[in-house]
MDAnalysis code that builds the backbone (N, CA, C; Angstrom):
import MDAnalysis as mda
import numpy as np

u = mda.Universe.empty(516, n_residues=172, atom_resindex=np.repeat(np.arange(172), 3), trajectory=True)
u.add_TopologyAttr("name", ["N", "CA", "C"] * 172)
u.add_TopologyAttr("resid", np.arange(1, 173))
u.add_TopologyAttr("resname", ["MET", "LYS", "LEU", "LYS", "GLU", "ILE", "LYS", "GLU", "HIS", "LEU", "SER", "VAL", "LEU", "PRO", "ARG", "HIS", "GLU", "LEU", "GLU", "LYS", "MET", "ILE", "VAL", "GLU", "LEU", "TYR", "LYS", "LYS", "ASN", "GLN", "GLU", "SER", "ARG", "GLU", "LEU", "ILE", "GLU", "LEU", "LYS", "PHE", "ASN", "PRO", "ALA", "SER", "GLU", "ILE", "ASP", "ALA", "PHE", "GLU", "LYS", "TYR", "LYS", "LYS", "GLN", "ILE", "ILE", "TYR", "GLU", "PHE", "PHE", "PRO", "ASP", "ARG", "GLY", "PHE", "GLY", "LYS", "LEU", "ARG", "TYR", "SER", "VAL", "MET", "ARG", "LYS", "ALA", "LEU", "LYS", "ASN", "PHE", "THR", "ASP", "LEU", "SER", "LYS", "ASN", "HIS", "GLU", "LEU", "ILE", "ALA", "ASP", "LEU", "MET", "MET", "THR", "HIS", "VAL", "GLU", "SER", "GLY", "VAL", "LYS", "PHE", "THR", "ASN", "GLU", "TYR", "GLY", "ASP", "ILE", "ASN", "GLU", "ARG", "PHE", "TYR", "ASP", "ASN", "ILE", "ALA", "GLY", "MET", "TYR", "MET", "LYS", "VAL", "LEU", "ARG", "TYR", "ILE", "THR", "LYS", "HIS", "ASP", "LEU", "LYS", "ALA", "ASP", "PHE", "LYS", "MET", "ARG", "CYS", "LYS", "ALA", "VAL", "VAL", "MET", "ASP", "THR", "LYS", "GLY", "ILE", "GLY", "TRP", "GLY", "PHE", "HIS", "ASP", "GLU", "LEU", "ASP", "ASP", "LEU", "TYR", "SER", "GLU", "TYR", "TYR", "GLY", "GLU"])
u.atoms.positions = np.array([
    [137.955, 69.802, 6.030],
    [137.951, 71.218, 4.621],
    [137.169, 71.159, 3.776],
    [136.607, 72.544, 3.265],
    [135.222, 72.749, 2.138],
    [136.183, 73.037, 0.688],
    [135.778, 72.756, -0.211],
    [135.828, 73.089, -1.669],
    [136.737, 74.419, -1.405],
    [135.566, 74.843, -0.998],
    [136.155, 76.956, -1.471],
    [137.231, 76.857, -0.802],
    [137.782, 76.088, 0.709],
    [138.818, 76.754, 1.311],
    [139.665, 76.396, 0.423],
    [139.877, 74.746, 0.060],
    [141.019, 74.224, -0.848],
    [141.294, 74.955, -1.947],
    [140.480, 75.920, -2.604],
    [140.537, 76.411, -3.645],
    [141.403, 77.735, -3.414],
    [140.760, 78.469, -2.124],
    [141.404, 79.731, -1.730],
    [143.098, 79.170, -1.219],
    [143.345, 77.900, -0.822],
    [144.660, 77.773, -0.374],
    [145.139, 77.412, -1.745],
    [145.131, 76.780, -2.901],
    [145.492, 76.646, -3.972],
    [145.462, 78.023, -5.075],
    [145.082, 78.704, -4.724],
    [144.676, 80.116, -5.554],
    [146.462, 80.882, -5.268],
    [146.747, 80.675, -3.914],
    [148.005, 81.391, -3.645],
    [149.339, 80.439, -3.006],
    [149.040, 79.489, -3.492],
    [150.381, 78.241, -3.648],
    [150.922, 78.742, -4.976],
    [152.518, 78.895, -4.949],
    [153.225, 79.397, -5.949],
    [153.155, 78.029, -7.070],
    [153.573, 78.436, -8.415],
    [153.239, 77.386, -9.369],
    [154.205, 76.012, -8.731],
    [155.483, 75.903, -8.382],
    [156.327, 75.242, -8.137],
    [155.730, 74.122, -7.077],
    [154.852, 74.578, -6.268],
    [154.153, 73.493, -4.774],
    [153.046, 73.096, -5.766],
    [152.559, 73.308, -6.227],
    [151.474, 73.180, -7.467],
    [151.503, 72.032, -7.909],
    [152.561, 71.872, -8.650],
    [153.366, 70.716, -9.190],
    [153.877, 69.887, -8.321],
    [154.482, 69.898, -7.371],
    [154.570, 69.332, -6.343],
    [153.724, 68.191, -5.982],
    [152.529, 68.910, -5.677],
    [151.457, 68.427, -5.138],
    [151.009, 67.303, -5.848],
    [150.571, 67.861, -7.143],
    [150.031, 66.992, -8.412],
    [151.101, 65.840, -8.759],
    [151.984, 66.102, -8.653],
    [153.081, 64.460, -8.704],
    [152.750, 63.466, -7.390],
    [152.979, 64.459, -6.404],
    [152.541, 63.328, -5.260],
    [151.405, 62.726, -5.414],
    [150.139, 63.620, -5.969],
    [148.739, 62.848, -5.982],
    [148.959, 61.699, -7.408],
    [149.675, 62.220, -8.287],
    [150.370, 61.102, -9.280],
    [150.647, 59.821, -8.617],
    [151.725, 59.756, -7.722],
    [152.290, 58.718, -7.375],
    [151.583, 57.950, -6.374],
    [150.087, 58.682, -5.558],
    [149.930, 58.276, -4.499],
    [148.885, 56.803, -5.008],
    [148.053, 56.833, -5.604],
    [147.223, 55.874, -6.218],
    [146.924, 55.961, -7.733],
    [146.226, 54.660, -8.016],
    [146.038, 54.769, -9.390],
    [144.550, 55.110, -9.922],
    [143.645, 55.708, -9.204],
    [142.653, 56.817, -9.805],
    [143.448, 58.266, -9.878],
    [144.207, 58.473, -9.134],
    [144.496, 59.986, -9.577],
    [145.467, 59.918, -10.453],
    [146.249, 58.584, -10.587],
    [147.354, 58.960, -11.796],
    [146.473, 58.810, -13.117],
    [145.243, 57.940, -13.167],
    [144.214, 57.620, -14.307],
    [143.950, 58.981, -14.628],
    [143.410, 59.878, -14.008],
    [142.820, 61.090, -14.067],
    [143.986, 62.054, -14.381],
    [144.924, 62.109, -13.812],
    [145.718, 63.333, -14.358],
    [146.103, 62.748, -15.798],
    [146.622, 61.567, -15.875],
    [146.741, 60.942, -17.641],
    [145.567, 61.498, -18.381],
    [144.625, 61.051, -17.889],
    [143.469, 61.623, -19.198],
    [143.556, 62.943, -19.327],
    [143.639, 63.628, -18.159],
    [143.829, 65.302, -18.243],
    [144.843, 65.680, -19.400],
    [145.671, 65.135, -19.300],
    [147.269, 65.693, -20.142],
    [146.961, 64.534, -21.533],
    [146.590, 63.683, -21.331],
    [146.559, 62.558, -22.712],
    [145.084, 61.871, -22.902],
    [143.989, 62.877, -23.584],
    [142.746, 62.218, -23.991],
    [142.742, 60.927, -24.697],
    [143.607, 60.677, -25.237],
    [143.565, 59.054, -25.861],
    [143.992, 58.200, -24.873],
    [144.171, 58.667, -23.492],
    [144.394, 57.516, -22.333],
    [143.015, 56.981, -22.057],
    [142.136, 57.794, -22.584],
    [140.567, 57.406, -22.582],
    [140.205, 56.269, -22.807],
    [140.870, 55.780, -24.121],
    [140.816, 54.132, -24.449],
    [141.128, 53.375, -23.895],
    [142.485, 53.531, -23.442],
    [143.430, 52.728, -22.441],
    [142.540, 52.176, -21.390],
    [141.884, 53.423, -20.384],
    [141.587, 53.554, -19.459],
    [139.682, 52.285, -19.452],
    [139.366, 52.898, -20.596],
    [137.943, 51.907, -20.836],
    [138.438, 50.788, -21.356],
    [139.866, 50.293, -22.049],
    [139.719, 48.918, -22.194],
    [140.324, 48.107, -20.591],
    [141.032, 48.685, -19.933],
    [141.524, 48.006, -18.747],
    [140.150, 47.935, -17.700],
    [138.928, 48.992, -17.780],
    [138.143, 48.438, -17.060],
    [137.044, 47.276, -17.618],
    [137.334, 47.257, -19.225],
    [136.328, 46.396, -19.860],
    [137.079, 44.921, -19.199],
    [137.971, 44.802, -19.182],
    [138.645, 43.346, -18.909],
    [138.512, 43.331, -17.601],
    [138.783, 44.115, -16.621],
    [138.445, 43.590, -15.106],
    [136.637, 42.655, -14.670],
    [136.367, 43.706, -15.753],
    [134.301, 42.869, -15.773],
    [134.539, 41.766, -16.510],
    [134.980, 41.867, -17.438],
    [134.586, 40.372, -18.318],
    [135.935, 39.493, -17.394],
    [136.893, 39.503, -16.770],
    [137.360, 38.637, -16.105],
    [136.519, 37.963, -15.042],
    [135.846, 38.916, -14.521],
    [135.170, 38.285, -13.305],
    [133.953, 37.506, -13.363],
    [133.999, 37.763, -15.043],
    [132.542, 36.123, -15.701],
    [133.695, 35.134, -15.832],
    [134.851, 35.563, -17.003],
    [135.711, 34.664, -17.580],
    [137.445, 34.636, -17.624],
    [137.732, 34.176, -16.452],
    [139.163, 34.416, -16.305],
    [139.712, 33.837, -17.128],
    [141.217, 33.614, -17.086],
    [141.918, 33.106, -18.156],
    [141.781, 31.539, -17.727],
    [141.666, 31.160, -16.310],
    [141.891, 29.916, -15.854],
    [140.627, 29.631, -14.891],
    [139.871, 28.738, -14.753],
    [139.328, 28.567, -13.753],
    [137.862, 29.368, -14.140],
    [137.123, 28.870, -12.802],
    [135.548, 29.344, -12.847],
    [135.368, 30.792, -12.773],
    [134.754, 31.543, -13.643],
    [134.474, 33.403, -12.522],
    [134.164, 33.404, -11.061],
    [134.410, 34.289, -10.575],
    [134.440, 34.545, -9.096],
    [132.995, 35.714, -8.836],
    [132.769, 36.144, -10.184],
    [131.326, 36.854, -9.760],
    [131.400, 37.896, -8.886],
    [132.583, 38.937, -8.500],
    [132.311, 39.470, -7.480],
    [131.878, 40.869, -7.897],
    [130.673, 41.194, -7.775],
    [130.000, 42.340, -8.158],
    [130.506, 43.839, -7.822],
    [130.981, 43.397, -6.568],
    [131.593, 44.645, -6.021],
    [132.785, 45.024, -7.006],
    [133.677, 44.383, -7.380],
    [134.754, 44.239, -8.732],
    [133.914, 44.849, -9.513],
    [133.091, 44.219, -10.258],
    [132.707, 45.010, -11.496],
    [131.999, 46.080, -11.041],
    [131.139, 46.566, -9.872],
    [130.761, 47.978, -9.788],
    [131.779, 48.976, -9.817],
    [132.865, 48.609, -9.142],
    [134.030, 49.513, -8.995],
    [134.857, 49.753, -10.188],
    [134.882, 48.495, -11.041],
    [135.471, 49.020, -12.455],
    [134.593, 50.327, -13.097],
    [133.133, 49.766, -13.082],
    [132.293, 50.913, -13.669],
    [132.071, 52.390, -13.244],
    [132.395, 52.220, -11.802],
    [132.253, 53.471, -10.914],
    [133.899, 54.191, -11.228],
    [134.768, 53.759, -11.430],
    [136.281, 54.297, -11.764],
    [135.924, 54.576, -12.973],
    [135.850, 53.890, -13.844],
    [135.621, 54.570, -15.235],
    [134.913, 55.821, -15.176],
    [133.603, 56.033, -14.557],
    [132.544, 57.098, -14.838],
    [133.258, 58.323, -13.915],
    [134.100, 58.060, -12.732],
    [134.910, 59.346, -12.057],
    [136.317, 59.832, -13.204],
    [136.423, 58.834, -14.240],
    [137.410, 59.352, -15.277],
    [136.737, 60.140, -16.108],
    [135.802, 59.400, -16.804],
    [135.271, 59.752, -18.132],
    [134.294, 60.286, -18.446],
    [133.863, 61.245, -19.308],
    [132.685, 61.554, -19.338],
    [131.617, 61.747, -20.199],
    [132.573, 60.478, -21.536],
    [132.129, 60.107, -22.530],
    [130.769, 58.510, -22.281],
    [130.068, 59.122, -22.431],
    [128.539, 58.776, -22.403],
    [128.410, 57.289, -23.291],
    [128.848, 57.421, -24.598],
    [129.272, 55.932, -25.136],
    [129.892, 54.877, -24.940],
    [131.181, 55.182, -23.861],
    [131.883, 54.217, -23.762],
    [131.278, 54.026, -22.308],
    [130.921, 54.988, -21.711],
    [130.391, 54.198, -20.177],
    [129.089, 53.075, -20.129],
    [128.210, 53.714, -21.531],
    [127.038, 52.639, -21.622],
    [127.557, 51.237, -21.961],
    [128.647, 51.676, -22.900],
    [129.541, 50.082, -23.595],
    [129.839, 49.233, -22.524],
    [130.426, 49.809, -21.363],
    [130.591, 49.476, -20.173],
    [129.836, 48.603, -19.388],
    [128.645, 49.315, -19.239],
    [127.578, 48.730, -18.620],
    [127.009, 47.242, -19.866],
    [127.191, 47.575, -20.946],
    [126.303, 46.906, -21.773],
    [127.459, 45.315, -21.583],
    [128.740, 45.895, -21.245],
    [129.731, 44.527, -21.525],
    [129.233, 43.509, -20.007],
    [129.042, 44.559, -19.038],
    [128.771, 43.313, -18.120],
    [127.388, 42.771, -18.249],
    [126.331, 43.586, -19.138],
    [125.208, 42.419, -19.174],
    [125.253, 41.264, -19.903],
    [126.231, 41.534, -20.985],
    [126.301, 40.419, -22.000],
    [127.130, 39.317, -21.443],
    [128.316, 40.001, -20.640],
    [129.163, 38.718, -20.093],
    [128.355, 38.080, -19.567],
    [127.307, 38.755, -18.770],
    [126.263, 37.761, -17.596],
    [125.565, 36.781, -18.156],
    [125.092, 37.338, -19.409],
    [124.166, 36.148, -20.216],
    [125.149, 35.242, -20.961],
    [126.383, 35.668, -21.310],
    [127.008, 34.492, -22.083],
    [127.596, 33.545, -20.998],
    [128.045, 34.030, -19.963],
    [128.332, 33.384, -18.487],
    [126.630, 32.086, -18.214],
    [125.802, 32.732, -18.369],
    [124.682, 31.445, -17.793],
    [124.557, 30.818, -18.846],
    [124.550, 30.999, -20.349],
    [124.574, 30.430, -21.444],
    [125.558, 29.650, -21.608],
    [126.609, 29.675, -20.860],
    [127.977, 28.576, -21.368],
    [127.816, 27.386, -19.962],
    [126.993, 28.031, -18.889],
    [127.492, 27.323, -17.342],
    [126.023, 26.708, -17.114],
    [125.083, 27.441, -17.281],
    [123.486, 26.836, -16.862],
    [123.155, 27.754, -16.272],
    [121.741, 27.359, -15.364],
    [121.391, 28.278, -14.197],
    [122.247, 28.439, -13.414],
    [122.374, 29.611, -13.147],
    [122.986, 30.054, -11.648],
    [122.368, 30.260, -10.638],
    [121.985, 31.666, -10.108],
    [121.084, 31.541, -8.917],
    [120.445, 33.399, -8.856],
    [119.665, 33.587, -7.966],
    [118.764, 34.534, -8.061],
    [119.508, 35.831, -7.996],
    [120.224, 35.817, -6.922],
    [121.378, 36.911, -6.989],
    [121.599, 37.053, -8.424],
    [122.279, 36.160, -9.020],
    [122.970, 36.275, -10.223],
    [122.022, 37.252, -11.302],
    [120.920, 36.851, -11.564],
    [120.077, 37.263, -12.445],
    [119.635, 38.327, -12.169],
    [119.158, 38.581, -10.828],
    [118.865, 39.990, -10.289],
    [120.199, 41.060, -10.891],
    [121.419, 40.685, -10.713],
    [122.223, 41.727, -10.543],
    [122.618, 42.191, -12.090],
    [122.155, 41.269, -12.845],
    [122.426, 41.362, -14.830],
    [120.861, 42.027, -14.808],
    [120.051, 41.504, -14.620],
    [118.678, 42.338, -14.562],
    [119.027, 43.934, -14.240],
    [119.310, 43.601, -13.324],
    [119.471, 45.617, -12.396],
    [120.223, 46.762, -13.339],
    [121.249, 45.571, -14.074],
    [122.742, 46.536, -14.870],
    [121.646, 46.519, -16.344],
    [121.192, 45.933, -16.560],
    [120.682, 45.784, -17.911],
    [119.074, 47.183, -17.747],
    [118.738, 47.298, -16.825],
    [117.820, 48.308, -16.263],
    [118.561, 49.862, -16.481],
    [119.571, 49.588, -15.760],
    [120.328, 50.702, -15.707],
    [121.194, 51.267, -16.911],
    [121.825, 50.330, -17.603],
    [122.171, 50.698, -19.209],
    [120.584, 51.213, -20.096],
    [119.562, 50.852, -19.780],
    [118.416, 51.129, -21.152],
    [117.973, 52.497, -20.350],
    [118.093, 53.252, -18.641],
    [118.082, 54.239, -18.364],
    [119.077, 55.168, -19.112],
    [120.464, 55.100, -19.124],
    [121.259, 55.377, -19.429],
    [121.304, 56.111, -20.357],
    [121.234, 55.046, -21.416],
    [121.281, 55.175, -22.837],
    [119.907, 56.001, -23.384],
    [118.994, 55.696, -22.812],
    [118.054, 56.796, -22.816],
    [118.082, 58.234, -22.281],
    [118.774, 58.276, -21.521],
    [118.829, 59.932, -20.734],
    [120.115, 60.342, -21.680],
    [121.127, 59.764, -22.221],
    [121.998, 60.685, -23.124],
    [121.747, 60.268, -24.711],
    [120.558, 59.994, -25.077],
    [120.315, 60.027, -26.445],
    [120.996, 58.658, -27.277],
    [121.027, 57.828, -27.117],
    [121.920, 56.630, -27.280],
    [121.514, 55.562, -27.746],
    [120.024, 55.432, -27.998],
    [119.184, 54.463, -28.120],
    [119.312, 53.841, -29.251],
    [118.996, 54.716, -30.343],
    [119.904, 53.863, -31.361],
    [120.879, 53.029, -31.538],
    [121.828, 53.518, -31.361],
    [123.436, 53.308, -31.138],
    [123.662, 51.885, -30.588],
    [122.412, 51.722, -29.677],
    [122.821, 50.683, -28.980],
    [121.793, 49.660, -28.962],
    [120.460, 49.763, -29.571],
    [119.484, 49.247, -29.869],
    [119.952, 47.581, -30.091],
    [120.644, 47.165, -31.381],
    [121.096, 45.775, -31.798],
    [121.598, 45.131, -30.603],
    [122.487, 45.493, -29.785],
    [122.803, 44.799, -28.628],
    [122.071, 44.534, -27.292],
    [121.457, 45.991, -27.383],
    [120.259, 45.061, -26.199],
    [119.096, 44.446, -26.620],
    [118.886, 44.304, -28.028],
    [117.687, 43.553, -28.357],
    [118.485, 42.076, -28.666],
    [119.986, 41.835, -28.509],
    [120.563, 40.460, -28.551],
    [120.593, 40.182, -27.364],
    [120.809, 41.036, -26.360],
    [120.718, 40.363, -25.032],
    [119.389, 39.903, -24.866],
    [118.237, 40.160, -24.922],
    [117.053, 39.539, -24.789],
    [116.951, 38.110, -25.377],
    [117.093, 38.165, -26.631],
    [117.489, 37.258, -27.533],
    [118.282, 36.209, -27.233],
    [119.143, 35.975, -26.952],
    [120.422, 34.962, -25.986],
    [119.914, 34.700, -24.766],
    [118.580, 35.144, -23.957],
    [118.435, 34.801, -22.816],
    [117.112, 33.844, -23.009],
    [116.507, 33.732, -24.224],
    [115.509, 32.306, -24.406],
    [115.972, 31.346, -23.799],
    [115.036, 30.702, -22.677],
    [114.962, 29.572, -22.254],
    [115.927, 29.581, -21.024],
    [116.017, 30.789, -20.586],
    [116.948, 30.444, -19.259],
    [115.747, 30.743, -18.003],
    [115.921, 30.233, -16.982],
    [115.094, 30.162, -16.290],
    [115.117, 31.233, -14.957],
    [114.217, 31.230, -13.995],
    [114.415, 32.638, -12.992],
    [113.137, 33.523, -13.324],
    [112.559, 33.800, -14.696],
    [111.736, 34.534, -14.883],
    [113.008, 35.892, -15.688],
    [113.906, 35.274, -15.686],
    [114.972, 36.319, -16.453],
    [114.518, 36.931, -17.552],
    [114.377, 35.834, -18.788],
    [114.150, 36.382, -19.832],
    [112.711, 37.507, -20.092],
    [112.146, 36.997, -19.154],
    [110.884, 37.971, -19.079],
    [111.144, 38.993, -18.905],
    [111.900, 39.155, -17.840],
    [112.424, 40.441, -17.150],
    [112.840, 41.045, -17.991],
    [114.015, 40.685, -18.714],
    [114.688, 41.571, -19.618],
    [113.657, 41.776, -21.110],
    [113.054, 41.481, -21.475],
    [112.285, 41.323, -22.315],
    [110.894, 42.656, -21.947],
    [110.573, 42.411, -21.052],
    [109.630, 43.505, -20.354],
    [110.425, 45.226, -20.362],
    [111.645, 45.004, -20.029],
    [112.269, 46.184, -20.000],
    [112.526, 46.658, -21.207],
    [113.297, 45.682, -21.882],
    [113.576, 46.043, -23.400],
    [112.389, 46.906, -23.970],
    [110.877, 46.112, -23.995],
    [109.728, 46.824, -24.346],
    [109.454, 47.746, -23.899],
    [109.679, 48.291, -22.779],
    [109.589, 49.850, -21.922],
    [110.263, 50.537, -22.657],
    [111.622, 50.431, -22.787],
    [112.066, 51.847, -23.173],
    [112.216, 51.624, -24.816],
    [112.218, 50.404, -25.812],
    [112.155, 50.728, -27.215],
    [111.326, 50.508, -27.854],
    [109.680, 50.430, -26.691],
    [108.421, 49.983, -27.278],
    [108.098, 48.816, -28.396],
    [108.868, 47.899, -28.517],
    [108.724, 46.984, -28.788],
    [108.210, 45.745, -28.476],
])
């Protein structure tokens, strides 16, 4: 069905049928539940943000053992939150958490591999684009610069790439 058809069907449904449908969606899956909660309780946005932030950090620093670095889990956490929230600052914060956690990880455990550095540098580029697009550069300048400073001495051209990206977006 196309969205137009769905809207037509919804427009003729009695209120109790709409309520029943929303309750069913709420029970069906986590993403629907979070979206419905956010619509009725905007304060739950912070709870969702904290949940997804923990998921990203956990991939680098689990409670026990070595991080699994499942990039798909980190991408999904970011996607789920961006589907829920339109708060640009929180979305950028989540993206920066990914980058900062990656830099901390390599500083704690040493050289990783090219895929790891490509992933972190790619997210750094995305967050720089995002904060530029949403006029948040001033809010994130210190964090963006700190990431570059924290990569000094890391191999694979990682520091140079982040430094070049920072210079490109901040003109320094």
